[in-house]
BALOBA-1460 file (C-alpha; in Angstrom, 3 decimals):
// residues 201
<rec num="1" residu="r" x="114.925" y="72.080" z="101.420"/>
<rec num="2" residu="a" x="115.344" y="75.142" z="103.663"/>
<rec num="3" residu="e" x="112.430" y="77.215" z="104.871"/>
<rec num="4" residu="v" x="111.783" y="80.325" z="106.940"/>
<rec num="5" residu="v" x="110.158" y="79.842" z="110.349"/>
<rec num="6" residu="r" x="108.716" y="82.802" z="112.239"/>
<rec num="7" residu="t" x="109.430" y="82.974" z="115.977"/>
<rec num="8" residu="a" x="108.494" y="85.358" z="118.788"/>
<rec num="9" residu="t" x="111.755" y="87.291" z="118.359"/>
<rec num="10" residu="g" x="112.413" y="87.091" z="114.610"/>
<rec num="11" residu="t" x="112.694" y="84.567" z="111.784"/>
<rec num="12" residu="q" x="114.974" y="81.539" z="111.505"/>
<rec num="13" residu="l" x="115.917" y="78.976" z="108.885"/>
<rec num="14" residu="s" x="115.141" y="75.303" z="109.240"/>
<rec num="15" residu="t" x="115.746" y="72.351" z="106.949"/>
<rec num="16" residu="l" x="113.505" y="69.440" z="106.022"/>
<rec num="17" residu="d" x="114.485" y="66.224" z="104.259"/>
<rec num="18" residu="v" x="111.896" y="66.013" z="101.492"/>
<rec num="19" residu="t" x="112.889" y="62.424" z="100.713"/>
<rec num="20" residu="q" x="111.220" y="61.319" z="103.950"/>
<rec num="21" residu="e" x="107.436" y="61.325" z="104.171"/>
<rec num="22" residu="n" x="107.334" y="62.473" z="107.778"/>
<rec num="23" residu="g" x="110.609" y="64.349" z="108.069"/>
<rec num="24" residu="t" x="111.168" y="66.503" z="111.143"/>
<rec num="25" residu="p" x="112.343" y="70.100" z="110.581"/>
<rec num="26" residu="v" x="115.802" y="70.810" z="111.981"/>
<rec num="27" residu="a" x="116.785" y="74.370" z="112.934"/>
<rec num="28" residu="l" x="119.723" y="75.802" z="110.983"/>
<rec num="29" residu="t" x="119.869" y="79.217" z="112.624"/>
<rec num="30" residu="k" x="118.743" y="80.659" z="115.923"/>
<rec num="31" residu="g" x="118.709" y="83.951" z="117.776"/>
<rec num="32" residu="d" x="116.702" y="87.169" z="118.090"/>
<rec num="33" residu="h" x="117.211" y="88.330" z="114.501"/>
<rec num="34" residu="h" x="115.798" y="87.761" z="111.029"/>
<rec num="35" residu="d" x="117.201" y="85.061" z="108.709"/>
<rec num="36" residu="e" x="115.394" y="84.964" z="105.369"/>
<rec num="37" residu="w" x="115.601" y="84.318" z="101.610"/>
<rec num="38" residu="p" x="117.413" y="80.935" z="101.675"/>
<rec num="39" residu="a" x="119.177" y="79.786" z="98.501"/>
<rec num="40" residu="l" x="120.597" y="76.267" z="98.270"/>
<rec num="41" residu="y" x="123.610" y="75.044" z="96.333"/>
<rec num="42" residu="g" x="125.304" y="71.710" z="95.746"/>
<rec num="43" residu="a" x="124.253" y="68.318" z="94.418"/>
<rec num="44" residu="k" x="123.934" y="67.172" z="98.010"/>
<rec num="45" residu="t" x="122.893" y="70.617" z="99.259"/>
<rec num="46" residu="e" x="126.275" y="71.437" z="100.757"/>
<rec num="47" residu="w" x="125.604" y="75.142" z="101.310"/>
<rec num="48" residu="v" x="122.726" y="77.451" z="102.132"/>
<rec num="49" residu="f" x="122.990" y="81.179" z="101.431"/>
<rec num="50" residu="y" x="120.629" y="83.647" z="103.069"/>
<rec num="51" residu="q" x="120.140" y="87.233" z="104.179"/>
<rec num="52" residu="s" x="120.245" y="88.125" z="107.868"/>
<rec num="53" residu="d" x="120.366" y="91.070" z="110.245"/>
<rec num="54" residu="a" x="122.273" y="89.018" z="112.829"/>
<rec num="55" residu="d" x="125.105" y="91.544" z="112.771"/>
<rec num="56" residu="t" x="123.063" y="94.756" z="112.639"/>
<rec num="57" residu="k" x="119.824" y="93.789" z="114.469"/>
<rec num="58" residu="n" x="118.105" y="96.010" z="111.898"/>
<rec num="59" residu="p" x="115.813" y="94.336" z="109.320"/>
<rec num="60" residu="d" x="116.521" y="97.231" z="106.928"/>
<rec num="61" residu="k" x="120.274" y="96.532" z="107.007"/>
<rec num="62" residu="t" x="120.929" y="92.904" z="106.155"/>
<rec num="63" residu="h" x="123.978" y="91.009" z="104.895"/>
<rec num="64" residu="v" x="124.464" y="87.858" z="102.844"/>
<rec num="65" residu="y" x="125.654" y="84.819" z="104.787"/>
<rec num="66" residu="k" x="126.695" y="81.303" z="103.854"/>
<rec num="67" residu="m" x="126.432" y="78.208" z="105.980"/>
<rec num="68" residu="s" x="127.661" y="74.664" z="105.514"/>
<rec num="69" residu="y" x="125.114" y="71.976" z="106.303"/>
<rec num="70" residu="k" x="127.901" y="70.014" z="107.977"/>
<rec num="71" residu="d" x="129.064" y="72.444" z="110.664"/>
<rec num="72" residu="r" x="126.165" y="74.962" z="110.517"/>
<rec num="73" residu="t" x="128.496" y="77.852" z="111.275"/>
<rec num="74" residu="p" x="127.365" y="81.078" z="109.553"/>
<rec num="75" residu="a" x="129.895" y="83.247" z="107.723"/>
<rec num="76" residu="k" x="129.122" y="86.784" z="106.547"/>
<rec num="77" residu="l" x="130.019" y="87.371" z="102.888"/>
<rec num="78" residu="t" x="129.180" y="91.061" z="102.492"/>
<rec num="79" residu="s" x="130.398" y="94.153" z="104.310"/>
<rec num="80" residu="g" x="129.803" y="97.866" z="104.380"/>
<rec num="81" residu="d" x="126.987" y="100.210" z="105.317"/>
<rec num="82" residu="g" x="123.848" y="99.285" z="103.422"/>
<rec num="83" residu="s" x="121.499" y="96.391" z="102.863"/>
<rec num="84" residu="f" x="122.647" y="93.252" z="101.031"/>
<rec num="85" residu="g" x="120.330" y="90.321" z="100.430"/>
<rec num="86" residu="q" x="118.053" y="88.223" z="98.231"/>
<rec num="87" residu="p" x="120.831" y="85.795" z="97.229"/>
<rec num="88" residu="c" x="120.238" y="83.529" z="94.240"/>
<rec num="89" residu="v" x="122.638" y="80.780" z="93.130"/>
<rec num="90" residu="e" x="123.288" y="80.098" z="89.461"/>
<rec num="91" residu="m" x="122.442" y="76.485" z="88.628"/>
<rec num="92" residu="k" x="125.846" y="75.857" z="87.038"/>
<rec num="93" residu="g" x="127.519" y="76.901" z="90.267"/>
<rec num="94" residu="r" x="129.674" y="79.734" z="88.954"/>
<rec num="95" residu="w" x="128.092" y="82.735" z="90.628"/>
<rec num="96" residu="i" x="125.819" y="83.827" z="93.431"/>
<rec num="97" residu="y" x="123.878" y="87.011" z="92.708"/>
<rec num="98" residu="y" x="122.404" y="89.372" z="95.284"/>
<rec num="99" residu="a" x="120.896" y="92.833" z="95.615"/>
<rec num="100" residu="a" x="122.921" y="95.623" z="97.241"/>
<rec num="101" residu="r" x="121.327" y="98.822" z="98.502"/>
<rec num="102" residu="t" x="123.545" y="101.693" z="99.669"/>
<rec num="103" residu="a" x="123.068" y="105.422" z="100.073"/>
<rec num="104" residu="a" x="124.330" y="105.959" z="96.532"/>
<rec num="105" residu="a" x="122.381" y="103.370" z="94.552"/>
<rec num="106" residu="t" x="120.719" y="99.975" z="94.399"/>
<rec num="107" residu="e" x="122.404" y="97.454" z="92.138"/>
<rec num="108" residu="l" x="122.980" y="93.780" z="91.475"/>
<rec num="109" residu="m" x="126.230" y="92.197" z="92.626"/>
<rec num="110" residu="r" x="127.786" y="88.766" z="92.349"/>
<rec num="111" residu="f" x="130.297" y="86.534" z="94.105"/>
<rec num="112" residu="q" x="132.371" y="83.838" z="92.454"/>
<rec num="113" residu="l" x="130.936" y="80.776" z="94.144"/>
<rec num="114" residu="s" x="134.214" y="78.863" z="94.165"/>
<rec num="115" residu="s" x="136.007" y="81.441" z="96.286"/>
<rec num="116" residu="f" x="133.300" y="83.552" z="97.950"/>
<rec num="117" residu="q" x="135.408" y="86.585" z="97.145"/>
<rec num="118" residu="d" x="135.596" y="89.696" z="94.996"/>
<rec num="119" residu="p" x="132.031" y="90.908" z="94.506"/>
<rec num="120" residu="q" x="131.602" y="92.513" z="91.100"/>
<rec num="121" residu="k" x="129.087" y="95.180" z="90.157"/>
<rec num="122" residu="r" x="126.950" y="93.843" z="87.325"/>
<rec num="123" residu="l" x="125.066" y="96.890" z="86.075"/>
<rec num="124" residu="s" x="124.258" y="100.515" z="86.724"/>
<rec num="125" residu="t" x="120.861" y="101.193" z="88.235"/>
<rec num="126" residu="a" x="120.193" y="104.494" z="86.436"/>
<rec num="127" residu="g" x="117.793" y="105.591" z="89.175"/>
<rec num="128" residu="k" x="116.033" y="102.238" z="89.452"/>
<rec num="129" residu="s" x="115.629" y="100.049" z="92.513"/>
<rec num="130" residu="l" x="116.719" y="96.523" z="91.548"/>
<rec num="131" residu="r" x="115.884" y="93.334" z="93.453"/>
<rec num="132" residu="s" x="115.050" y="89.634" z="93.198"/>
<rec num="133" residu="p" x="117.848" y="88.542" z="90.813"/>
<rec num="134" residu="s" x="117.122" y="85.255" z="89.031"/>
<rec num="135" residu="p" x="119.777" y="83.712" z="86.738"/>
<rec num="136" residu="s" x="118.490" y="81.509" z="83.918"/>
<rec num="137" residu="p" x="119.315" y="77.752" z="84.054"/>
<rec num="138" residu="s" x="122.211" y="78.191" z="81.605"/>
<rec num="139" residu="g" x="123.514" y="81.229" z="83.464"/>
<rec num="140" residu="d" x="123.503" y="83.268" z="80.242"/>
<rec num="141" residu="h" x="120.726" y="85.634" z="81.311"/>
<rec num="142" residu="i" x="119.623" y="87.366" z="84.508"/>
<rec num="143" residu="a" x="116.064" y="88.471" z="85.217"/>
<rec num="144" residu="y" x="115.215" y="90.886" z="88.016"/>
<rec num="145" residu="l" x="112.590" y="93.392" z="89.149"/>
<rec num="146" residu="a" x="113.243" y="97.109" z="88.650"/>
<rec num="147" residu="t" x="111.156" y="99.868" z="90.221"/>
<rec num="148" residu="a" x="111.266" y="103.545" z="89.244"/>
<rec num="149" residu="g" x="108.650" y="106.238" z="89.628"/>
<rec num="150" residu="g" x="106.373" y="103.867" z="91.523"/>
<rec num="151" residu="k" x="106.183" y="101.385" z="88.622"/>
<rec num="152" residu="t" x="107.719" y="97.896" z="88.608"/>
<rec num="153" residu="v" x="109.000" y="96.170" z="85.480"/>
<rec num="154" residu="l" x="110.806" y="92.918" z="84.846"/>
<rec num="155" residu="e" x="114.078" y="93.188" z="82.963"/>
<rec num="156" residu="v" x="116.305" y="90.509" z="81.456"/>
<rec num="157" residu="i" x="119.961" y="91.191" z="80.698"/>
<rec num="158" residu="d" x="122.866" y="89.299" z="79.181"/>
<rec num="159" residu="a" x="124.966" y="87.958" z="82.074"/>
<rec num="160" residu="k" x="128.265" y="88.723" z="80.317"/>
<rec num="161" residu="t" x="127.628" y="92.139" z="78.779"/>
<rec num="162" residu="s" x="124.739" y="93.463" z="80.959"/>
<rec num="163" residu="k" x="122.933" y="94.364" z="77.705"/>
<rec num="164" residu="l" x="119.190" y="94.785" z="78.240"/>
<rec num="165" residu="l" x="117.365" y="92.056" z="76.290"/>
<rec num="166" residu="f" x="113.745" y="92.254" z="77.452"/>
<rec num="167" residu="t" x="111.407" y="94.451" z="79.495"/>
<rec num="168" residu="a" x="107.902" y="93.595" z="80.749"/>
<rec num="169" residu="q" x="105.520" y="96.252" z="82.084"/>
<rec num="170" residu="g" x="102.829" y="96.064" z="84.773"/>
<rec num="171" residu="v" x="104.635" y="93.527" z="86.928"/>
<rec num="172" residu="v" x="103.426" y="92.825" z="90.469"/>
<rec num="173" residu="p" x="105.971" y="94.486" z="92.821"/>
<rec num="174" residu="e" x="106.500" y="91.316" z="94.877"/>
<rec num="175" residu="s" x="106.403" y="88.906" z="91.925"/>
<rec num="176" residu="r" x="108.662" y="85.866" z="92.064"/>
<rec num="177" residu="i" x="110.539" y="84.965" z="88.886"/>
<rec num="178" residu="c" x="110.879" y="81.506" z="87.338"/>
<rec num="179" residu="w" x="112.595" y="80.206" z="84.193"/>
<rec num="180" residu="s" x="111.797" y="77.380" z="81.806"/>
<rec num="181" residu="p" x="114.478" y="74.641" z="81.772"/>
<rec num="182" residu="d" x="115.689" y="75.653" z="78.288"/>
<rec num="183" residu="d" x="116.023" y="79.400" z="79.011"/>
<rec num="184" residu="s" x="113.378" y="80.228" z="76.398"/>
<rec num="185" residu="k" x="110.668" y="81.529" z="78.768"/>
<rec num="186" residu="v" x="110.583" y="83.556" z="81.967"/>
<rec num="187" residu="g" x="107.527" y="83.544" z="84.228"/>
<rec num="188" residu="y" x="106.265" y="86.400" z="86.404"/>
<rec num="189" residu="l" x="103.047" y="87.980" z="87.733"/>
<rec num="190" residu="v" x="101.322" y="91.007" z="86.175"/>
<rec num="191" residu="t" x="98.371" y="93.008" z="87.473"/>
<rec num="192" residu="q" x="95.010" y="92.440" z="85.766"/>
<rec num="193" residu="d" x="91.469" y="93.514" z="86.734"/>
<rec num="194" residu="g" x="92.438" y="94.233" z="90.310"/>
<rec num="195" residu="g" x="94.218" y="90.893" z="90.670"/>
<rec num="196" residu="a" x="97.200" y="89.133" z="89.184"/>
<rec num="197" residu="r" x="97.941" y="86.506" z="86.542"/>
<rec num="198" residu="m" x="100.995" y="84.510" z="85.575"/>
<rec num="199" residu="v" x="102.681" y="85.388" z="82.286"/>
<rec num="200" residu="l" x="105.337" y="83.505" z="80.335"/>
<rec num="201" residu="s" x="107.440" y="85.573" z="77.935"/>
């Protein structure tokens, strides 16, 4: 697994072999910047994708990077003036989704995982701030958080057509999203009585 480690000058990624009871963390990244939101891909965990401000030195302007576990050399996948991050890899290995915030809008984008090229806009934001993309296990649906007017909802769309399939109200702004193995349920946190509870829909 990969995890975020806080340092005196920023945050870095390290890896830990969970097959060993007393595994020692090994640093993947280093430097006075912020590396966060790791997403792993590959049967043998060949790649780690993450967001970083290594190029900008500004936590509000990040880019998506990829790194091979073999050579541990980072490569920036996104470009332009804005903030690009929160990568999430589809389980079938076709696409990597991420959030892109520019002066014009905030939207969800994707790369073809086989080539790491040609990002494609997935949907219009219509005044919403979109983040935390989470493809379903089959890759047929995408869940994400959308905020507008100070309220956060969870939305689920069809991955091919971008048609809106489901909306949940009262979602915790920093809720993480999880899917059932068969795509039938999506889990998220909603506010209740001053706290939060997990909901499956």
